[in-house]
N, C-alpha and C positions, 0 to 999 in steps of 0.2 A: 505493502498500499505505502502510496505517496505522505513523505511529508503534511503535518497541515499546518496551518499557520500560527499560530498559536504555541505550536513548538519549533518553532522554523526560527520567528521573532524569538522569546526564547532565551534559544542556542546560541541563537547570533548575538545577541546583546551580550552574552553572558561573555562569548571574545572580544569585542567592543570593549568593556569593560576591563576584561587584561591586559589589553594592547596587544591583540595576537591575529587582529582581523584583516581579511585580506580579502579584496572585488576583484574581479574578471570580470573586463567591457566586452562585448560580442560589437556586432554590426546591429542588431536588434532597438538597442537606445537610440542611435544615431539614424532613423529612418526615420524613429517619432520627429528629428528635429530638422526632417525635411530631404536628406541623404539619400541617396540607391540603398539598395541591397546590392550585392554579388548579381544577380540578374539584370537587376537595372543597371550598373555600370557594363552588363556585358553584352547588354539590348544588341544595338549594331553592329555591334564584331559578331552575335550571333551569325545578322540576316548578314554581314560580308559573307560567312561562311555558310552559306544557304540553310542555317541549322535554324529549330526555330526551338528558339528561349523558351519556351514551357514545355518543350519536352525533356532539356535538358540538364539529369542532377548529377555530374561529374564539372563542374563551371571549373576548375583548376583545369580540366584537360583542353573544355571549348576558349580558355586562354590559349592555352599552347599552343590548341591547333590557328590562332590568330596571330598570332609569333609567328607561326611556320611558314604560313602564307607569305607573311610580309618578309624573306627569306632572317628570320632571325631576330628581324630590326625592331622592337618594341616601342619604338615612341608616339604610333600611335596611340599602344593601351597606357600609357608617360601619361598622355597630354589627355586621357578620358580620366584616368586619377585625376590631377591638376585642377581641370572642369570640373569635374564633382566637388569636390574636399574640400580646395582648398577655396576659402572662400569664410568669411566673416557670422557666417550661423552664429545666431545666442542657442548656448548649453540651456534643454529641456531641463525641467522639476527634478525628473530623475537627476540629469548629472550633480543640481548646484544640490541637491540633497544628499549623494554616496562623499561629496568634494565636503561636507561641513561632515562626513564620517570621522571620528580620530582614527583614521586607520594610515597609515606611516607608503606603506607599499603600492600603490592599485598594478596593475595590470590587463593588457587592450592587444586584439588584431585587429584594433582598428583607423585606416591612416587622417581620418581626420583630429581637430584640435579643439574636440567639443569639450575633453577632460580638463585639458588645462589651462582650457580656458574658464570654466570651472573651477575648480585650484584657485585659481588668483582670483578669479571673483572673490569667491571665500576668506581672502585679504590670505590664503598662504604661497606658500612658496617650489615652486615646484620644480625636482631634479628628472628634466625629458629623457629618455635612453632609448636609442634605434641602433645606435652603432657599436661597434666592438672594442670604440674608443672611445665611447658613453664609459662604456663602464669603468675605466679605470681615472675617470673624472668625477669628479662630484664639485655641483657646485653648492656656492657659499649661501650660507643658512639656511639650504632645504629642508621643507620639514613633511615633504608626499616627495617619492618615486615613482614614475608612471614610466612600465618599460611598456614601448609601443613593438609588439614579438614582431611587426608588421611591416614594420617602416615607420615613418610619415610622407605627406600628400605632399614636399614640398621635397622631397629628394624620390621623386616615380621611378627612377632607373635602379632601385634598390630596396624599393616594394617587391615584398613575395606575394605575386601572383599568379605565376605561371609553373606546370609540373614541373619543368625543372630547378627554378627555385623550392622547390617541397622537396625534393631528392638531394638540394646541396646543402639546404639549410644547416641537417644535421651536423654535416664539418665546417658550414661557413659559421654557423653562427651559433656551434656546441654552448658557449660560453651562457649561451641567455636562458639554453633550455638549462642547464645547472642551477642557474639563477632562478625559474618558476621551479624546477625540482626540488629544489631547497626551500621556498613559499610553503606549497602544498605539504610537505612535508609537517613548519613550523607552526602555520599558519591560516586559520579557515577560513578558507574560502566562499564568497557568494559570490556566481555564473549570474548575468543578467543579458540578457540580450543575447543568446552561444545557443550554436547549433546543433557544438558538439558535433563538430563533424570536418575538422579543421585537425590535417594530417600532425601537426604539430602535439597538439593536445593533448589527441588521441596517443601516441607516444609518449609522450612523459607520464600523463595521469599510468597508462599501460606498466611504466620503469618502478613508481612508484607503489603501485599492486604486485608488482612480483618479488621488490627488495621490501615493504615493510606485510605484505601480507592478510592478514585481520587485524593489524596494525598501525594499521594509516590511519592518517588523520581525520577528521567527518567533514565532510564540506556538503556547499548546500545551494540549488538552483531556482529558479520559478520560469515554467513555462506557460506559453495558456494553451490549456487543454481542447484538445481534439474536439469537434464536436458533428453528431451525424443528420444532416440534411434527405435523410432517406436514399441518399446514392449510396452504391458496393464500394467507389473510390473513399466517401465517406469513411463510413465503417472499417473498411482498408485502415484511414491512419490512424483509427483508431486505437485499434489492436495491435500497429503496429507503435506507436506510440506507447504504448501503456507493455510491450517488453523493451523498447528502449529505455522509459524510464526502470522497466526492474535494473537492467543490465548497467545503469549507470551506477548503482552499489555497490559491483564490484570493485569500482575503483572509490569508493569510498563517497560518491555524492549522493544525497537525497532532494528528492526530485517534488515542489510542491506545485502544484498546475492550480492556475486561478483560470476562470471562465471568460475575462478580458484585460487584456494588458493596462490597462487605469488601477485593476487592483495592486500592480508594482509599484506604483504610485503610493498607494496606503498603505502598504508593508512597508516600507520605507520610513514613510510620514512617519507611520507606529513606532516603529524603533527608534526613528528621531524621539521622538518625544518620551518614550521611558526610558533612551540615555540623558536624555534633558535633564533628565522629575530628578535627577542625581547631582543635578547642579544649583546650588540656592542662592537668589542673587538676593543680597540683604540690601533692602534700601533706609535712609535716613535722614534724617540731621536734629541737630540738638543744642539753640542758644539755651536754652532752661529745661529742666529733665520733672518739675515739677507739678506734677498729676498724677489723682488717685493715693499710693502706696510709694507712690514711686520720688526720691532725691538724688539728688548726682552720683552721691553713693554708693544708694542702688540701683541705680537704672544702669551705674558701669558695669555693678560687677553682675546686672542679667544681662547686659549684650556683653561681657565676655563670657561668660559661663555656658550663655547659649552657644555660641561659634564655639568652641572647644566642644562643645557632646555636638553637634552640627558633623567637624573633623572625626571628631571618638567612632562615629556611626557609617564612614567612609561616604558622607557627602560633598562633597565639590562649597567652597564659595566663593559668589565672586560679587565682589564690593569695588563702590568708585569713591569711596576713602569721604564719605560727607561727612561736613563738619558737628565735633559732636560725638560722633558715631563712629568714623570709619578704624579713630588709633584702637579706641574698643573690640569690635571688628577681629583687624589685624591679631592685636595682641594675644584675645582668647582664641586665634584657628591656628596661629602660631607655639602653643601652649601644648596647643595637642600634635599638633606636626610636629615638635622637638622630645615629646615624650614617650612616639613609638617611630621607630626608628623603619617602622614599613611603609610609616608617611612621605611623602613626596612634597612641595613647595611646589615644585610646577603644575604637579595634578590634583591640589587639592585643592588651593590660594588662588585668585588670577585676581590683581588684583587693577584698577582701573581710573588714575587719580585726575581728573577734568583740566585740560591744557585752559591757564590760569595768563593773566598778560594780555589779552586780544581787549584793546576798549570800545573798540566797533563794537553799538549789543546785537545789533541784526545781526554780524555775520560770527559774534559769540556763542549767538543763539542757534544762528543755523549748524555751527559746528559742532557744541554740545549738544542737537537734537540726533545728527546724524550716528555722535559717542556715545549716545545715551540707544540708542537704539540696536547698537551695533553690540554693547554688553548684553544689551538686556535677552539680546536674540541667543544667547549664550548654556542658560538656562532653561528650565523646565517651573520651577517654583519660584515665585519674588516675598518675600516677606518685607512688612512695613511696617514703621515702627517711630515712635514720635514725630519731628515733618515740623518742628517750625522753627523760625528767624526772627533778626534781628529786622522790624519795618519803621517806615516813618516815625508811625506813634506806638512804638513800641515793639512786643514780644507780638508775631502772626505768623498765620499756616505757611510752611513752604511751600509753597506753590512745585518746587522741582520736584518735591515724591511725589507730587499729585501728577505729572507731566510721566515722571518712570512707572505709575502708576496705571496710567491710560497704554501706556506702551506695551507695559505686560502685559496687560489685558485683548489688545491688537494682535500681541503678536500668541494670543492662548495658554500664555503660562496658568499656574495655578494661582491663585492668591489670597496668601495670608497676613490680612492688614488686622496689626495689633491694636486694639481698637482703647485697652487698658492704660495704652503711651500717654492716649491725648489727643491734642494739635489736630496735624492732617491724616495721623492712622486714624485717629476716632469718625472723623468725617468718613473716608471710607472704611470702617467697622459696618456701621450706620449702610452707607449706600451697600456692599455688601447681605450685609440682613434682610434689606428692604423685596432682596430680587434673588435669596436665600438660594430656591430651588432652578433656576439657569445659573449659579455660579459653583459652583456644586453639586453636578443633577449626581444618582443615586449613589449617595456619602452614607456612611451611615447612623444611629441612631447615634453613637460613640462620638463621628465626626462632628456630630451638630452640639453636642454639649461641650468638648473642647472648642469649636471655634464661638459659645457664651461668654467661653472661662477668659479667652484673649478678648472678650470686650468689657469685660465686667471691671469697674476703675477700683473695686474693692477685693478683686484675687491680690494675692500675691507675687511675685517674683518666681517662682518656685514653682508655686499652680502656671504660670502663663506659659513656665520653658516647658515644665513635664508638658503642658498641651499643645504645644507646638509646634514638640518631637514626635507624641505619636499623629497629627497629623500630617507633618511630612513621610510618615511611615506609612498612614494608610492610603494616602497618593501614589506613594510608590509599588505597594502590592501589587503583582503583574495575574 
């Protein structure tokens, strides 16, 4: 039986969280961006050969026939690659989603630049490799590697396309196969947009199978399910796909079959959302702490202890270093990070102090909004506390906390406004309370009890901290 969506999401998420995940991108992902698949690429070549593209299944041989027709000159074939793939087409949502995953190594057989463009758009630095020389040189500051097994559209003469190319690959590019073999052994792959008919992939998967037998690593792929339309051909395709899915198990690959390609996007969104819910954005500012049972000393200890507990429970903290709150957030987080040697500052604490010294108000507001958008996008849960500042007439609610709340709400984060700390956070808690079922659909009675505790000015700091942690844990249940 194919793997279920729930199990695939759970298992691949575990690989992401342990930084042991990778992705293999095939042509199917690029077709959605408007690029041609192999049949589209070779359509005109088939016509020149007096062949019917709809009847051809061995397209590698078709490409070889076309080169043979031109006396071994592949110039016209190269021009087709340049013409079809060398443009600035925008990446699809699927590309954008996987580019935001905490993955260091991506593999693809595609010639286009959609994957590296998506990584750049996600503020990452991809190191692109498609020649042997690329393997020995590393791009400074890289945080992702993209192996383009079949080459790049800007160098079509080196692209792997014909039967000759495939036959020489194991000799000419054996180091790429060695790198892929190592990743298949050490990482959990998710195959997307891939048909598994590529001779290179079949070769390396078979080598992994032979060497590791039943101890090989588990991998996953997503494919559209073949459906019957009442014709013998469609019924035949269903039988063939079922056999293919069963055969992939021998290579350690479990398959999720979906009814429509759009479900792939839904699966990737679900994985991203669940991963991000381990990241907690802490928003707040405070010129004063006097509200309910709080004063400066109690408030400082509360923020410190809460953030130390968040880190202790293996969540990540994202913070913009708000006035009167940020220093307690950092100190609390660092106290637990250094307590446990298995913790990592890089992985568990993200600090994004706002740019200062921008005199033009319009320019400053535009930059800060962009800054907030980027910072909050990395989180899945947002906590809001206090939220006051010095205004013209004295202490007033902080509009910055309100802006962060609206951004977090728009981006779909789970919101935890701590109304018991007063000021802007009290306003936000009251808004959430007025539409509770919209803010927290399907949550338990215990969650509602904790929500009431964090909004009650008579709640103690310990009660509020424990309630927040319980809410975080419930939101992270899968």
